[in-house]
C-alpha positions as CSV (number, residue, x, y, z in Angstrom):
1,M,-45.5,99.0,-26.0
2,A,-43.3,96.1,-25.4
3,S,-44.3,93.2,-27.6
4,K,-45.7,89.7,-26.1
5,R,-43.7,87.2,-25.2
6,D,-44.2,83.9,-27.0
7,Y,-47.1,81.9,-25.1
8,Y,-45.0,78.5,-24.7
9,D,-41.9,80.7,-23.7
10,V,-43.7,82.3,-21.2
11,L,-44.2,78.0,-19.7
12,G,-40.6,77.2,-21.6
13,V,-42.4,73.8,-23.0
14,E,-42.0,73.0,-27.0
15,R,-44.9,73.8,-29.0
16,G,-46.0,70.0,-29.2
17,A,-46.3,69.8,-25.6
18,D,-49.1,68.0,-24.3
19,Q,-51.5,69.3,-21.8
20,E,-49.6,67.2,-18.8
21,A,-46.8,69.2,-19.7
22,I,-47.6,72.4,-20.3
23,K,-50.3,71.8,-17.0
24,K,-46.4,70.9,-14.8
25,A,-45.0,73.7,-15.7
26,Y,-47.9,76.2,-15.4
27,R,-48.2,75.3,-12.1
28,R,-44.7,75.3,-11.4
29,L,-44.4,79.2,-12.6
30,A,-47.2,79.7,-10.9
31,L,-45.9,79.1,-7.1
32,Q,-42.9,80.2,-7.7
33,Y,-44.5,84.0,-9.2
34,H,-47.0,84.4,-7.0
35,P,-47.1,87.6,-5.7
36,D,-47.2,86.6,-1.8
37,H,-44.3,84.5,-1.8
38,N,-42.7,86.5,-4.6
39,K,-41.4,89.6,-3.8
40,S,-39.5,91.1,-6.5
41,P,-41.1,94.0,-8.6
42,D,-42.1,91.9,-11.1
43,A,-43.5,89.1,-9.8
44,E,-47.1,90.1,-10.3
45,A,-46.6,90.9,-14.3
46,Q,-44.7,87.7,-14.9
47,F,-48.0,86.0,-12.7
48,K,-50.4,87.4,-14.8
49,E,-48.2,86.7,-17.9
50,I,-48.3,83.0,-16.9
51,N,-51.4,82.9,-16.1
52,E,-52.3,84.6,-20.0
53,A,-50.4,81.7,-21.3
54,Y,-52.1,79.0,-19.1
55,E,-55.4,80.1,-20.7
56,V,-54.6,80.0,-24.4
57,L,-52.4,76.8,-24.4
58,S,-54.8,74.6,-22.2
59,D,-57.9,75.3,-24.2
60,E,-57.6,73.3,-27.5
61,Q,-59.4,76.1,-30.1
62,K,-58.0,79.1,-28.6
63,R,-54.4,76.8,-28.8
64,A,-55.0,75.9,-32.5
65,Y,-55.7,79.5,-33.4
66,Y,-52.4,81.0,-31.7
67,D,-50.4,78.3,-33.6
68,R,-52.1,80.0,-36.7
69,F,-52.5,83.2,-36.1
70,G,-50.2,84.3,-32.8
71,H,-50.8,86.6,-30.4
72,A,-54.2,87.8,-32.2
73,G,-55.5,84.6,-33.1
74,A,-55.9,83.2,-29.7
75,Q,-59.1,85.8,-29.2
76,G,-60.8,83.7,-32.1
77,P,-61.0,83.0,-35.4
78,F,-61.9,86.2,-36.7
79,G,-60.6,89.7,-36.7
80,P,-62.0,92.8,-35.8
81,G,-63.7,93.2,-38.6
82,G,-64.0,91.3,-42.2
83,F,-61.2,89.1,-42.5
84,G,-58.5,90.5,-41.2
85,G,-57.9,87.6,-38.4
86,F,-57.4,85.1,-41.5
87,G,-53.5,84.2,-42.3
88,A,-53.2,82.9,-45.8
89,G,-55.4,79.8,-46.0
90,G,-58.1,81.5,-43.2
91,L,-60.5,80.4,-45.3
92,D,-60.8,76.9,-44.2
93,D,-61.8,78.5,-41.2
94,L,-64.3,81.2,-42.8
95,F,-66.1,77.8,-44.5
96,E,-65.9,76.2,-40.6
97,S,-67.7,79.4,-38.8
98,F,-70.2,79.8,-41.6
99,F,-71.6,76.5,-41.3
100,E,-71.8,76.6,-37.5
101,G,-73.5,80.1,-38.3
102,M,-76.0,78.2,-39.6
103,T,-76.5,74.9,-37.7
104,G,-76.4,77.4,-34.6
105,M,-73.3,76.1,-33.3
106,R,-71.9,78.9,-31.5
107,T,-68.3,79.6,-28.6
108,R,-69.8,79.3,-25.2
109,A,-68.1,80.1,-21.9
110,P,-69.6,78.1,-19.1
111,R,-71.3,79.9,-16.8
112,G,-72.7,78.1,-14.3
113,P,-71.4,75.4,-11.5
114,Q,-68.6,73.9,-12.7
115,R,-66.8,70.8,-10.9
116,G,-62.8,71.6,-10.7
117,A,-60.3,69.9,-12.5
118,D,-58.9,67.2,-11.5
119,L,-54.9,66.5,-10.6
120,R,-52.6,64.0,-10.3
121,Y,-49.4,62.9,-7.9
122,D,-46.9,61.1,-8.4
123,L,-45.6,59.8,-5.2
124,T,-42.2,57.1,-5.5
125,L,-41.8,54.6,-2.8
126,T,-39.5,51.9,-1.7
127,F,-39.6,48.0,-2.2
128,E,-40.9,48.0,1.2
129,E,-43.2,50.5,1.6
130,A,-45.2,48.9,-1.2
131,V,-45.1,45.6,0.5
132,F,-45.7,46.1,4.1
133,G,-47.7,49.7,3.8
134,C,-47.5,52.8,5.0
135,E,-48.3,56.5,5.8
136,K,-47.2,59.2,3.4
137,E,-47.3,63.3,3.9
138,L,-47.5,65.3,0.3
139,E,-47.5,68.3,-0.6
140,V,-49.5,69.2,-3.1
141,P,-49.9,72.6,-4.9
142,R,-53.4,73.7,-6.2
143,W,-56.1,76.3,-6.2
144,E,-58.4,77.1,-3.6
145,T,-61.1,79.3,-3.6
146,C,-60.8,82.8,-1.9
147,R,-62.5,82.9,2.2
148,A,-62.5,86.7,1.6
149,C,-64.4,86.8,-1.0
150,K,-65.9,83.3,-1.1
151,G,-65.0,82.9,-4.8
152,S,-66.7,86.4,-6.2
153,G,-63.4,87.6,-6.8
154,A,-65.1,91.0,-5.2
155,A,-63.4,93.0,-2.2
156,P,-66.1,91.8,0.7
157,G,-69.1,93.9,0.8
158,T,-68.8,94.5,-2.4
159,S,-71.0,92.0,-5.3
160,P,-69.7,91.8,-9.0
161,T,-72.3,93.6,-11.3
162,R,-73.8,93.2,-14.6
163,C,-71.2,93.4,-17.7
164,P,-72.6,97.1,-19.7
165,Q,-71.4,95.7,-23.2
166,C,-73.2,91.9,-23.2
167,R,-75.6,93.3,-20.1
168,G,-75.4,90.1,-18.3
169,S,-75.3,87.8,-21.1
170,G,-71.7,86.4,-21.6
171,E,-72.3,86.8,-25.5
172,V,-71.7,89.4,-27.9
173,R,-73.1,88.9,-30.7
174,R,-71.3,90.2,-34.0
175,V,-72.8,90.3,-37.6
176,Q,-69.9,89.0,-40.3
177,Q,-69.6,90.1,-44.0
178,T,-68.4,86.9,-45.7
179,I,-68.5,85.9,-49.6
180,F,-72.0,84.0,-49.0
181,G,-73.5,86.9,-47.8
182,S,-74.2,88.1,-43.6
183,F,-74.7,86.1,-40.9
184,V,-74.1,86.4,-37.0
185,N,-71.2,85.6,-35.3
186,T,-71.7,84.8,-31.1
187,T,-68.9,84.5,-28.9
188,P,-67.9,85.3,-25.5
189,C,-68.2,88.5,-24.3
190,D,-64.0,89.6,-23.6
191,R,-65.4,92.4,-21.0
192,C,-66.5,89.6,-18.8
193,Q,-64.8,86.6,-20.5
194,G,-68.0,85.2,-20.7
195,Q,-69.5,85.2,-16.7
196,G,-71.8,88.0,-17.7
197,T,-70.6,89.8,-14.6
198,I,-67.8,92.0,-13.6
199,V,-65.9,92.5,-10.7
200,N,-65.7,96.6,-10.6
201,T,-63.9,96.6,-6.7
202,P,-61.3,93.3,-7.0
203,C,-60.5,91.5,-3.7
204,P,-57.4,92.4,-1.9
205,E,-57.0,88.4,-0.6
206,C,-56.9,86.8,-4.3
207,R,-57.0,90.1,-6.5
208,G,-60.2,89.9,-7.8
209,Q,-59.0,85.8,-9.2
210,G,-62.0,84.1,-6.7
211,K,-59.1,81.8,-5.9
212,V,-55.6,82.0,-3.5
213,H,-52.9,79.7,-4.7
214,T,-51.4,77.3,-1.9
215,V,-49.6,74.6,-0.9
216,R,-51.8,71.6,1.2
217,R,-50.1,69.0,3.4
218,L,-52.5,65.4,2.9
219,A,-51.7,62.1,4.9
220,V,-52.5,59.7,2.6
221,K,-52.8,55.9,3.8
222,I,-50.8,53.1,1.3
223,P,-52.6,49.6,1.9
224,A,-49.7,47.0,1.7
225,G,-49.2,45.2,-1.2
226,V,-50.2,48.1,-4.0
227,D,-48.1,47.4,-7.4
228,A,-46.4,49.9,-9.2
229,N,-48.7,52.0,-11.0
230,T,-51.4,52.4,-8.4
231,Q,-53.6,54.9,-8.7
232,I,-55.0,56.4,-5.0
233,R,-58.2,59.1,-5.6
234,L,-59.0,61.3,-2.9
235,V,-63.2,62.5,-4.0
236,G,-62.6,66.3,-3.0
237,E,-58.7,67.1,-3.1
238,G,-58.4,68.6,-7.0
239,E,-58.7,72.0,-8.2
240,P,-62.6,74.1,-6.3
241,G,-65.0,74.4,-8.6
242,T,-66.2,78.1,-9.8
243,K,-69.9,79.0,-9.4
244,G,-70.8,77.4,-6.1
245,G,-69.6,73.8,-8.6
246,P,-67.6,70.5,-6.8
247,P,-64.3,70.6,-6.1
248,G,-62.5,67.5,-8.0
249,N,-60.1,65.0,-7.3
250,L,-56.6,64.0,-6.0
251,Y,-55.2,61.3,-7.9
252,V,-51.9,59.6,-6.5
253,L,-50.2,57.9,-9.3
254,L,-47.6,54.9,-7.2
255,K,-44.2,54.4,-8.5
256,V,-42.0,51.5,-6.8
257,R,-38.8,51.7,-6.7
258,K,-36.7,48.5,-7.6
259,H,-34.8,46.3,-4.6
260,R,-31.1,45.3,-5.0
261,H,-31.8,41.5,-3.7
262,F,-36.4,41.0,-4.0
263,R,-38.3,41.6,-6.9
264,R,-42.1,41.3,-6.9
265,D,-44.5,37.8,-9.2
266,G,-48.5,39.0,-7.6
267,N,-48.3,39.0,-4.0
268,D,-44.7,36.2,-3.8
269,I,-41.3,37.5,-3.1
270,L,-38.7,36.8,-5.3
271,Y,-34.7,36.3,-4.6
272,D,-32.2,34.5,-6.9
273,L,-29.4,33.0,-5.1
274,T,-26.8,32.2,-7.6
275,I,-25.1,28.6,-5.9
276,N,-22.3,26.3,-7.2
277,F,-22.1,22.9,-8.6
278,A,-21.0,21.3,-4.9
279,Q,-24.2,23.6,-3.1
280,A,-26.5,22.4,-5.7
């Protein structure tokens, strides 16, 4: 079996990249390798690899474990049993997990309605467009709820079934043996990813994801007199929600190009004119 590629290499980002850089790289690659747009034989495998990398690096806890333990750590702080998931210095994680177990804290995957993620779009205006206002058309790459399965991920005419591993709870409890004794460690079910249900017959339209990647075209009115770094909010134009949750918002961040002659100071337009002594 071929070894997995480093998730940072998959997305083409530095190990110290912030979430904005990771999200931007993911969207670019997901659009490039989506099987609906890319017909190369390995496009689907690359698309899955990109999604897997983003799922880990976009989650701060999973990313921290991955940075410390590699691909084995991406599944969580514990290995299959005992202390197998710990490397050098792993005693800190053992203490943390022990006290989390004592205080009733647990890692729980969200199962109810979840609001979709907000998106940001950087739009550059000319000096004249910012002063007088204009209307711009945007092309925004984003995920949308699959119309064929209505977001369930199951083929039309079928429904997701209860996960046999967690029996629909979305959680798996394991008894962890430690130097302090034994305690119960509760983690999201790895078979259903904490959802409690499994899609046996994936929707052919979205390949079981419940969403499809599209490029949405939007017309945005820019009011006259906007300043650089002004943010326009488009309600409901972000990523779709899950389990019936509302969509996120789209935030359009405005940039303004400098003019060759004019500059603004609030509502005033200034022009610097050099004259000689006689003209003065």
